[in-house]
C-alpha positions as CSV (number, residue, x, y, z in Angstrom):
1,M,-70.1,46.4,74.2
2,K,-72.2,47.0,77.2
3,M,-71.4,44.8,80.2
4,N,-73.8,44.0,83.1
5,K,-72.5,43.3,86.6
6,H,-72.0,39.7,85.9
7,S,-70.0,40.4,82.8
8,L,-67.8,42.8,84.7
9,G,-67.3,40.3,87.5
10,L,-66.3,37.7,84.9
11,L,-63.9,40.1,83.2
12,F,-62.3,40.9,86.6
13,L,-61.8,37.2,87.3
14,L,-60.4,36.6,83.9
15,L,-58.0,39.4,84.2
16,I,-56.8,38.0,87.6
17,S,-56.3,34.6,86.0
18,V,-54.3,36.3,83.2
19,S,-52.0,37.9,85.8
20,F,-51.2,34.5,87.3
21,N,-50.8,32.6,84.0
22,A,-49.3,34.5,81.2
23,F,-50.2,31.8,78.7
24,S,-54.0,31.9,79.3
25,Q,-56.2,33.3,76.6
26,V,-59.7,34.7,76.9
27,T,-62.5,35.6,74.6
28,I,-65.3,38.0,75.7
29,G,-68.5,38.3,73.6
30,S,-68.7,34.8,72.0
31,T,-67.5,31.2,72.3
32,R,-65.0,31.7,69.5
33,P,-61.6,30.8,70.6
34,P,-59.0,33.7,70.6
35,N,-56.5,34.0,67.9
36,Q,-53.1,32.5,68.7
37,W,-51.6,36.0,69.0
38,S,-54.4,37.4,71.4
39,L,-54.2,37.4,75.1
40,L,-57.7,39.0,75.5
41,Y,-60.1,38.8,72.5
42,L,-63.3,41.0,72.5
43,D,-65.7,39.6,69.9
44,A,-68.5,41.9,68.9
45,S,-69.4,40.3,65.6
46,N,-72.8,39.1,66.8
47,Q,-73.7,42.1,68.9
48,H,-73.0,45.2,66.7
49,K,-71.3,46.8,69.7
50,A,-67.7,48.2,70.4
51,L,-65.2,48.9,73.2
52,H,-65.8,52.3,74.8
53,N,-62.5,53.7,76.0
54,A,-62.0,56.0,79.0
55,R,-63.0,59.5,78.2
56,L,-60.8,62.3,79.6
57,T,-60.1,65.9,78.9
58,T,-56.6,67.0,78.1
59,E,-56.1,68.4,81.6
60,Q,-57.4,65.1,83.1
61,R,-55.2,63.1,80.8
62,D,-52.1,65.1,81.8
63,T,-52.6,64.4,85.5
64,L,-51.9,60.8,84.8
65,M,-48.3,61.5,83.7
66,N,-47.4,64.6,85.7
67,T,-44.2,65.5,87.5
68,R,-44.8,63.0,90.3
69,R,-44.4,60.0,87.9
70,V,-40.9,58.7,88.0
71,E,-39.3,57.4,84.9
72,E,-40.0,53.8,85.7
73,Q,-43.7,54.4,86.1
74,R,-43.8,56.4,82.8
75,N,-42.2,53.5,81.0
76,L,-44.6,50.9,82.5
77,A,-47.5,53.0,81.4
78,R,-46.6,52.6,77.7
79,G,-49.7,51.6,75.7
80,L,-52.1,53.3,77.9
81,M,-55.1,54.4,75.7
82,L,-57.9,56.8,76.1
83,F,-60.4,59.0,74.2
84,N,-59.6,62.8,74.5
85,T,-62.9,64.7,74.6
86,D,-61.2,68.0,73.8
87,N,-59.9,66.9,70.4
88,N,-62.2,63.9,69.8
89,C,-59.2,61.6,69.3
90,L,-57.9,58.3,70.5
91,E,-54.5,58.8,72.2
92,F,-52.0,56.4,73.6
93,W,-48.9,56.9,75.9
94,N,-45.6,55.9,74.2
95,G,-43.5,56.3,77.4
96,S,-42.6,59.9,76.8
97,R,-45.7,61.6,75.3
98,W,-49.3,61.1,74.3
99,V,-49.7,60.2,70.6
100,S,-52.9,61.0,68.8
101,L,-54.4,58.5,66.4
102,C,-56.4,61.0,64.5
103,E,-55.6,61.4,60.8
104,N,-53.0,64.1,60.1
105,N,-52.7,64.8,63.8
106,T,-49.6,62.9,64.6
107,T,-46.6,65.1,65.7
108,D,-43.0,64.8,66.6
109,C,-43.5,67.3,69.3
110,D,-42.5,66.0,72.8
111,P,-44.2,67.0,76.0
112,V,-42.4,68.3,79.0
113,Y,-40.8,65.6,81.0
114,Y,-40.7,67.2,84.4
115,V,-40.4,70.6,86.1
116,I,-37.7,72.3,88.2
117,H,-39.2,74.5,90.9
118,E,-37.8,77.4,92.8
119,P,-38.0,77.4,95.7
120,Y,-38.1,73.6,96.1
121,P,-41.7,72.3,96.2
122,G,-43.0,71.3,99.7
123,I,-41.3,74.3,101.3
124,V,-43.6,76.6,103.3
125,I,-42.5,80.1,102.5
126,N,-43.1,82.2,105.6
127,I,-43.2,85.9,105.1
128,S,-44.2,88.9,107.2
129,T,-46.4,91.8,106.3
130,N,-44.0,94.2,108.1
131,G,-40.9,93.2,106.0
132,N,-39.1,95.6,103.7
133,G,-38.0,93.3,100.9
134,N,-35.1,90.9,100.2
135,G,-36.2,88.0,102.3
136,N,-39.4,87.7,100.2
137,R,-37.0,86.6,97.4
138,N,-37.5,89.7,95.2
139,G,-36.7,92.8,97.2
140,N,-40.0,94.5,96.3
141,G,-41.3,94.6,99.9
142,G,-44.5,93.5,101.5
143,T,-45.6,89.9,100.9
144,A,-44.2,89.6,97.3
145,V,-42.5,86.3,96.7
146,D,-40.9,85.1,93.4
147,L,-42.0,81.6,92.3
148,K,-40.4,79.9,89.3
149,V,-41.1,76.7,87.2
150,M,-38.6,75.6,84.6
151,P,-39.7,72.8,82.1
152,V,-37.2,70.0,81.4
153,G,-37.4,68.2,78.2
154,G,-40.2,68.8,75.7
155,T,-40.4,70.7,72.5
156,A,-40.4,74.5,72.7
157,P,-42.2,76.9,72.7
158,F,-43.9,76.6,76.1
159,S,-46.9,78.4,77.5
160,F,-47.5,79.1,81.2
161,Q,-50.6,79.8,83.3
162,W,-50.5,80.4,87.0
163,F,-53.3,79.6,89.4
164,N,-54.3,80.6,92.9
165,S,-55.8,77.6,94.6
166,L,-58.0,77.5,97.7
167,T,-56.4,74.2,98.8
168,D,-53.1,72.5,98.6
169,S,-54.3,70.4,95.7
170,E,-54.4,71.0,92.0
171,T,-57.8,69.5,91.9
172,G,-59.4,72.0,94.3
173,L,-61.2,75.2,93.5
174,R,-58.8,77.5,91.6
175,T,-58.6,80.8,89.8
176,A,-56.5,81.6,86.9
177,I,-54.3,84.6,87.6
178,P,-54.7,87.3,84.9
179,D,-51.4,88.0,83.0
180,A,-49.5,85.4,85.0
181,T,-48.3,83.7,81.9
182,N,-44.5,83.5,82.3
183,Y,-42.2,80.9,83.8
184,F,-42.0,83.1,87.0
185,F,-44.7,84.7,89.0
186,T,-44.5,87.3,91.7
187,T,-47.2,87.1,94.3
188,P,-49.0,90.3,95.2
189,D,-47.3,92.5,97.8
190,D,-50.5,92.9,99.8
191,L,-51.5,89.3,100.5
192,P,-53.7,89.1,103.6
193,V,-52.5,87.2,106.6
194,G,-53.1,83.5,106.1
195,T,-52.0,80.6,103.9
196,H,-52.0,80.9,100.1
197,Y,-51.4,78.2,97.4
198,F,-50.1,78.7,93.9
199,Y,-49.2,76.4,91.0
200,A,-48.6,76.6,87.2
201,I,-49.7,74.6,84.2
202,I,-47.0,74.4,81.5
203,S,-48.2,73.6,78.0
204,N,-46.5,73.0,74.6
205,C,-47.1,71.4,71.3
206,N,-49.9,73.8,70.4
207,D,-51.4,73.1,73.9
208,N,-51.8,69.5,73.0
209,Y,-49.7,68.6,76.1
210,S,-49.6,70.1,79.5
211,I,-48.0,69.4,82.9
212,L,-48.8,70.7,86.4
213,S,-46.3,72.1,88.7
214,E,-46.1,71.3,92.4
215,I,-48.0,73.5,94.9
216,F,-46.2,76.5,96.3
217,T,-47.3,77.4,99.8
218,V,-46.9,81.0,101.0
219,N,-47.7,81.5,104.6
220,V,-48.3,85.3,105.4
221,L,-47.6,86.2,109.0
222,S,-48.4,89.4,110.9
223,D,-45.0,89.6,112.5
224,F,-41.5,87.9,112.2
225,S,-41.7,86.9,115.9
226,E,-44.2,84.3,114.8
227,I,-41.5,82.5,112.8
228,P,-39.7,80.1,115.2
229,E,-36.0,80.5,115.9
230,G,-33.6,78.0,114.2
231,S,-30.1,76.9,114.7
232,G,-27.3,79.1,113.6
233,T,-25.8,82.5,114.3
234,L,-26.2,85.9,112.6
235,Q,-23.3,88.1,113.5
236,G,-22.2,91.7,112.8
237,R,-22.2,95.2,114.2
238,T,-25.4,96.0,116.1
239,C,-24.8,99.6,117.3
240,F,-23.7,102.7,115.5
241,D,-22.8,106.1,117.1
242,I,-22.7,109.0,114.7
243,G,-20.8,111.1,117.3
244,Y,-22.4,114.4,116.6
245,S,-23.5,115.6,120.1
246,N,-23.9,114.5,123.7
247,P,-27.7,114.5,124.4
248,G,-28.6,114.7,128.0
249,D,-24.9,114.8,128.9
250,V,-25.0,111.0,129.4
251,C,-23.7,109.8,126.1
252,G,-20.0,110.7,126.5
253,T,-18.2,113.6,125.0
254,V,-18.0,113.9,121.2
255,Q,-14.2,113.9,121.6
256,S,-14.1,110.6,123.5
257,R,-16.2,108.9,120.9
258,Q,-14.3,110.0,117.8
259,H,-12.4,106.7,117.4
260,I,-15.6,104.6,117.1
261,L,-18.1,107.0,115.5
262,R,-19.7,106.1,112.2
263,S,-20.3,108.3,109.2
264,F,-22.8,106.6,106.9
265,V,-22.0,109.1,104.1
266,A,-18.4,107.9,104.1
267,N,-19.2,104.3,104.8
268,P,-22.8,103.2,104.2
269,T,-22.3,99.4,104.2
270,E,-21.6,96.7,106.8
271,V,-20.9,93.0,106.4
272,Y,-22.9,90.4,108.4
273,T,-22.2,86.7,108.6
274,F,-24.7,83.8,109.0
275,S,-23.1,80.6,110.2
276,I,-24.3,77.0,110.8
277,N,-22.2,75.0,113.2
278,S,-24.3,72.2,114.6
279,P,-25.5,69.6,114.8
280,A,-23.5,67.3,112.6
281,G,-25.2,66.5,109.3
282,Y,-27.4,69.6,109.5
283,E,-28.1,71.1,106.2
284,I,-30.2,74.1,105.3
285,E,-31.8,75.3,102.1
286,N,-33.9,78.3,100.7
287,L,-31.7,80.8,102.7
288,R,-32.9,84.3,102.2
289,F,-32.5,87.7,104.1
290,E,-35.2,90.1,105.1
291,F,-35.0,93.4,107.0
292,E,-37.5,95.6,108.8
293,N,-37.2,99.2,109.7
294,L,-38.8,99.9,113.1
295,N,-39.1,103.6,113.5
296,D,-40.9,104.7,110.4
297,V,-37.4,105.8,109.2
298,V,-35.4,104.0,106.5
299,V,-32.4,102.6,108.4
300,I,-31.5,99.8,106.0
301,E,-32.0,100.1,102.3
302,S,-30.9,96.7,101.0
303,I,-29.1,93.4,101.6
304,T,-26.9,91.9,98.9
305,P,-27.0,89.1,98.1
306,N,-30.4,88.4,99.5
307,I,-31.0,84.8,98.3
308,F,-28.8,81.7,98.4
309,D,-30.2,78.9,96.3
310,N,-27.5,76.4,97.0
311,N,-27.8,74.3,100.2
312,I,-25.5,75.1,103.0
313,A,-24.0,72.1,105.0
314,I,-22.2,72.0,108.4
315,P,-20.0,73.8,109.0
316,G,-20.8,76.6,106.7
317,S,-21.3,80.3,106.5
318,V,-22.3,83.1,104.1
319,Q,-21.8,86.8,104.2
320,V,-24.1,89.6,103.1
321,T,-23.6,93.3,102.7
322,V,-26.2,95.5,104.3
323,R,-26.5,99.0,102.9
324,F,-27.7,101.7,105.3
325,N,-29.3,105.0,104.5
326,T,-26.7,107.8,104.1
327,D,-29.1,110.3,105.6
328,L,-28.7,108.6,109.0
329,D,-25.8,111.0,109.8
330,V,-28.5,113.7,110.0
331,L,-31.6,111.6,111.1
332,A,-29.9,110.3,114.2
333,R,-28.6,113.6,115.6
334,G,-29.6,114.2,119.2
335,L,-30.9,110.6,119.8
336,D,-29.7,108.9,122.9
337,K,-29.8,105.2,123.3
338,N,-33.5,105.2,124.4
339,H,-34.6,107.0,121.2
340,A,-32.2,105.3,118.8
341,L,-33.3,104.4,115.2
342,R,-33.7,100.6,115.0
343,A,-33.9,97.9,112.4
344,N,-33.9,94.1,112.4
345,I,-32.1,91.8,110.0
346,H,-33.5,88.3,109.6
347,A,-32.0,85.2,108.1
348,L,-34.8,82.9,107.0
349,F,-34.2,79.3,106.0
350,N,-35.5,75.8,106.0
351,V,-33.8,72.7,107.3
352,V,-33.5,70.1,104.5
353,G,-36.4,67.7,104.9
354,N,-38.5,70.1,107.0
355,P,-40.9,72.4,105.3
356,Q,-41.1,74.8,108.3
357,T,-39.3,78.1,107.8
358,V,-37.2,79.2,110.8
359,R,-35.1,82.3,111.4
360,Q,-32.1,84.0,113.0
361,T,-32.4,87.7,113.9
362,I,-30.0,90.5,114.7
363,G,-31.0,94.0,115.7
364,V,-29.2,97.1,114.9
365,R,-29.5,100.7,116.3
366,V,-28.3,104.0,115.2
367,Q,-27.8,106.8,117.7
368,D,-26.0,110.0,118.7
369,C,-24.7,108.4,121.9
370,S,-22.0,106.0,123.0
371,C,-23.1,102.4,122.2
372,C,-21.8,101.1,125.4
373,G,-22.5,102.0,129.1
374,A,-24.5,101.2,132.2
375,Y,-26.1,102.7,135.2
376,I,-23.7,103.0,138.2
377,A,-26.4,104.5,140.5
378,P,-30.1,105.1,140.1
379,G,-30.5,107.5,137.2
380,V,-26.7,107.8,136.7
381,W,-25.6,106.3,133.3
382,R,-21.9,106.2,132.5
383,Q,-20.1,105.5,129.3
384,F,-17.9,102.4,129.2
385,M,-15.6,101.4,126.3
386,C,-17.3,98.8,124.1
387,H,-14.4,96.4,124.1
388,N,-11.8,95.0,126.5
389,L,-8.4,96.5,126.1
390,G,-6.5,94.6,123.4
391,A,-9.7,93.2,121.9
392,N,-10.7,93.4,118.2
393,E,-12.7,96.6,118.1
394,S,-14.1,95.8,114.6
395,L,-16.3,93.1,116.2
396,D,-19.8,93.7,117.4
397,P,-19.3,94.3,121.2
398,F,-22.6,92.5,122.1
399,T,-22.1,89.2,120.2
400,P,-19.7,86.7,121.9
401,A,-16.6,86.0,119.9
402,Q,-13.0,85.0,120.7
403,G,-11.7,88.4,119.5
404,L,-13.6,90.2,122.3
405,H,-11.5,88.6,125.1
406,G,-8.6,91.0,124.7
407,A,-5.4,91.3,126.6
408,M,-4.5,90.6,130.3
409,Y,-3.0,93.0,132.8
410,K,-1.5,92.8,136.2
411,W,-3.0,95.2,138.7
412,G,-1.7,98.7,139.0
413,T,0.4,98.6,135.9
414,G,-0.2,100.2,132.5
415,I,1.8,97.5,130.7
416,V,0.2,94.5,128.8
417,A,1.1,91.2,130.4
418,I,-0.2,89.1,127.5
419,S,-1.6,90.6,124.4
420,G,-5.0,89.9,122.9
421,P,-3.7,87.5,120.2
422,D,-1.3,85.7,122.5
423,N,-4.1,85.4,125.1
424,L,-6.0,83.4,122.5
425,T,-3.1,81.1,121.4
426,M,-1.4,80.6,124.7
427,S,-4.1,78.4,126.2
428,P,-3.7,77.2,128.8
429,Y,-0.1,78.0,129.5
430,I,2.4,80.7,128.6
431,N,4.8,79.5,126.0
432,G,8.3,80.7,125.6
433,T,9.8,83.8,127.2
434,P,9.3,85.9,129.2
435,I,7.8,83.8,131.9
436,W,4.7,85.1,133.6
437,A,6.7,86.6,136.6
438,N,8.5,88.9,134.1
439,R,5.5,90.0,132.2
440,G,3.5,93.2,132.5
441,G,5.8,95.1,134.9
442,M,5.7,94.9,138.7
443,P,2.4,95.7,140.5
444,P,2.7,98.3,143.4
445,T,4.1,96.9,146.6
446,I,1.6,94.9,148.6
447,G,-0.3,96.9,151.1
448,S,1.2,100.2,150.1
449,T,-1.2,101.3,147.4
450,L,-5.0,101.2,147.7
451,I,-5.9,102.8,144.4
452,W,-4.6,102.3,140.9
453,D,-2.5,105.3,139.8
454,M,-4.3,106.7,136.8
455,V,-1.9,109.4,136.3
456,H,1.3,107.4,135.7
457,A,0.0,103.8,135.0
458,N,-3.4,104.2,133.4
459,P,-3.8,101.5,130.7
460,C,-6.9,103.1,129.2
461,P,-7.0,105.6,126.4
462,P,-7.3,109.3,127.1
463,G,-10.6,110.2,128.8
464,F,-11.0,106.7,130.3
465,R,-9.8,104.9,133.4
466,V,-10.2,101.6,135.3
467,P,-13.6,101.5,137.2
468,T,-13.5,101.5,141.0
469,S,-14.9,98.7,143.1
470,A,-17.9,101.0,144.0
471,E,-18.7,101.6,140.4
472,W,-18.7,97.8,139.6
473,V,-21.0,97.4,142.6
474,G,-23.2,100.1,141.1
475,V,-23.3,98.3,137.7
476,I,-24.4,95.1,139.4
477,A,-27.2,96.8,141.5
478,N,-28.7,99.1,138.9
479,N,-28.8,97.1,135.7
480,Q,-30.7,94.0,134.6
481,L,-28.3,91.0,134.3
482,M,-28.6,88.3,131.7
483,S,-26.3,85.4,131.1
484,I,-25.2,84.7,127.5
485,G,-23.8,81.5,126.2
486,S,-23.1,78.0,127.6
487,W,-21.1,78.9,130.7
488,T,-18.9,75.8,130.6
489,A,-15.3,76.0,131.3
490,G,-13.1,75.4,128.2
491,H,-10.1,77.1,126.6
492,A,-12.0,77.2,123.3
493,N,-15.3,78.4,124.8
494,F,-15.8,82.0,123.7
495,S,-19.6,81.9,123.8
496,S,-20.2,83.1,127.4
497,G,-20.5,86.4,129.0
498,V,-22.7,88.8,131.1
499,M,-25.0,91.4,129.7
500,F,-25.9,94.4,131.8
501,G,-28.9,96.2,130.5
502,D,-28.7,96.5,126.7
503,A,-25.4,98.4,126.4
504,L,-22.6,96.5,128.3
505,F,-21.4,93.0,127.6
506,L,-18.5,91.5,129.5
507,P,-17.1,88.3,128.0
508,A,-16.3,85.4,130.3
509,A,-12.6,85.6,129.6
510,G,-11.3,84.0,132.8
511,H,-7.9,85.1,134.3
512,R,-4.2,84.1,134.4
513,T,-2.8,82.6,137.5
514,V,-0.2,84.2,139.7
515,A,2.2,81.1,139.6
516,N,2.7,80.7,135.9
517,G,0.1,82.6,134.0
518,A,-2.0,79.5,133.3
519,L,-5.4,80.4,131.9
520,V,-8.3,79.5,134.3
521,G,-12.1,80.0,133.9
522,R,-12.5,80.9,130.3
523,G,-16.1,80.3,129.4
524,N,-17.5,80.1,133.0
525,A,-15.9,83.0,134.9
526,T,-15.8,86.8,134.5
527,W,-12.9,88.6,136.2
528,Y,-12.2,92.3,135.6
529,W,-9.9,94.6,137.5
530,S,-11.2,97.4,139.7
531,A,-9.0,100.3,140.5
532,T,-9.6,99.7,144.2
533,G,-7.1,97.9,146.4
534,E,-7.8,96.4,149.9
535,G,-5.1,95.1,152.2
536,N,-2.7,92.8,150.5
537,N,-4.9,92.2,147.5
538,T,-7.2,94.1,145.2
539,L,-10.9,94.1,144.7
540,T,-12.2,92.8,141.4
541,F,-15.5,92.4,139.5
542,H,-16.2,88.7,139.5
543,R,-18.9,86.3,138.5
544,Q,-18.6,82.5,138.5
545,N,-20.9,80.2,136.6
546,A,-24.1,81.0,134.8
547,N,-26.3,81.3,138.0
548,G,-23.7,82.8,140.3
549,N,-24.2,86.2,141.9
550,P,-21.7,88.8,140.7
551,S,-19.7,90.8,143.1
552,G,-17.6,93.9,142.8
553,R,-15.5,93.1,145.9
554,V,-13.8,89.8,145.3
555,H,-10.1,89.7,146.5
556,L,-7.4,88.6,144.1
557,D,-3.6,88.8,144.1
558,R,-2.3,91.7,142.1
559,N,0.1,89.5,140.2
560,A,-2.8,87.7,138.5
561,G,-3.7,88.6,134.9
562,L,-7.2,90.0,134.3
563,P,-8.9,91.8,131.4
564,V,-9.6,95.6,131.7
565,R,-12.8,97.3,130.7
566,C,-12.5,101.1,130.9
567,I,-15.0,103.6,132.1
568,R,-15.3,107.2,130.9
569,D,-13.6,109.6,133.4
570,D,-16.3,112.2,134.0
571,E,-15.0,113.4,137.3
């Protein structure tokens, strides 16, 4: 039945009246009253015409009931009818699938109900062209990314076809990807810089039914630095010394470095920890790890595991094992800190509810040189121990942690006044016995000694000693200083410290008072003994607050407790 504009307007008004009065009955096409069971009666007996249903292809039909339709909407659509131009059949929606009215074309085959996506749809997958695998979710390197769609419900078997779209819409210009006919698809590893869109069509029931996946967005960047930094910490060892030689005679003797050298043949793996601590209610998803080797030399070979599909809530952490190239024992020979082999490890993730990928990065270097040291005069670089005495030497010396604070000593003695573990737990006061006055031995008599006796009372291991005041002054004057952490006083604040250059980090461990050994200044003060006495006191390295100017000549009573950082004795 063909309708003119007036007939269509009348039909619209009649339908509106039906919506307001469920008991109204309407006839279109004649004056004949409708049957008692009819709500809308189309009478074509005098016109020799018929009702022309909506004409859609199978693909157009399937977009009506795709993954975006919730169950309630799918149920409300029951009875929806159309004419399928692909099979020339009338079809109606029964709430779960399209049913054909063609003779011998009915089927018990059910269409796919919805699709599970990996990664979750809506996430923008940032990837860099200079990556070396893992973080791209498949470990193959380049810009390759694994995308997956898993049908839920429906009658097997299923067929898949992946498409590359020019826009973030399934209705835009698209290209079917040859041989991309599985539930998973790996993007090419040489995608150009820019944004790329992919989706899949899943079909079953002899291709009578199909459903569209969500759009996957892959954003290819030229460099990881383009990915913004997110909340969290990535911790682990950042420097490795193979201890083979002493290039330039500035890296410390091989003998002095034996206790901290690294053989990658004997131990090629290292564990790194990614943690999320704040803010409350923060949750991340799509966590994956990527690495990049920076010297055209393979430093890192793999990260395991490289993908975490479960969400991580606050507080939470995961650990990954990084495998290094066993040839580094040879490749790094003769390389000082300025020519070290370098690599970066990236934790890439999304905050739940935010499609933007963010990152945390940690850099590692492999060299034939002490990992720790500083300039004490123009052009004069000296080796320092990487950790405070009594600290946990398995920890990365450049990443703030409570285990780096170490023990406390009184000046001029080689005896520990409070051990590293006790220094952490006895905060702020000394608990039990002995009391502070009886700890750590007796410092030399006031005024009688102007230099720490490194022959009879050296707390440092062989080959090292306590730095002089002049050496601390030289460190301050000849290295770039950078404040690390919050620099707020607190007995549980282990985040703060001072970085000199790129090879010497001093935690803000505070000090123990003369009167009773109470802890003062943890988190906002760096105190370190020098070997130099002056008058009734001794000179120390000291820096107060994040913006304070450090000094190597601050007076302090010898009975106070301070950490010790040892310097290589090259005299």
